[in-house]
C-alpha angles and dihedrals in degrees: 000000000000120000104231094155100081090249107165116242094246091054093044089053092047094049093046089053093047101042106055092154135023109299089218112037095017092226117153114256121247133194114272090244089057096048129341090202094061097037114113120258134181115261130198099206090201103042097243117109090199091068102083104168136125087253094056105033119076142149119247134163117272090244094059092041092053091047095048094046109152095339120122116246094251092053095042094050088061094056125108088245090064095039092052091051097040091241107160138156086265098052100047125096119277093254088060093045089056091050091050090057088058097040 
């Protein structure tokens, strides 16, 4: 997974150590060659690539990232994608729970 988002090495290391599974669906990450859908991808929790902080950068699976797209957390959590996978404000990782409080 290349870092094309200008995430500094110290932050990339911190996020990789924190987010060992998808911050949304909690699925374990796989290598891209095993499954692109469950491979890790960089996520800007608030959809602004200029916000490069530990509170806004996370790792999620490519499937959740593609589904969320440019939607805000509150809108995305209401989608069928989340409902079908039981992704709620209570099941997401703590970094996402904190972002929801500010959404």
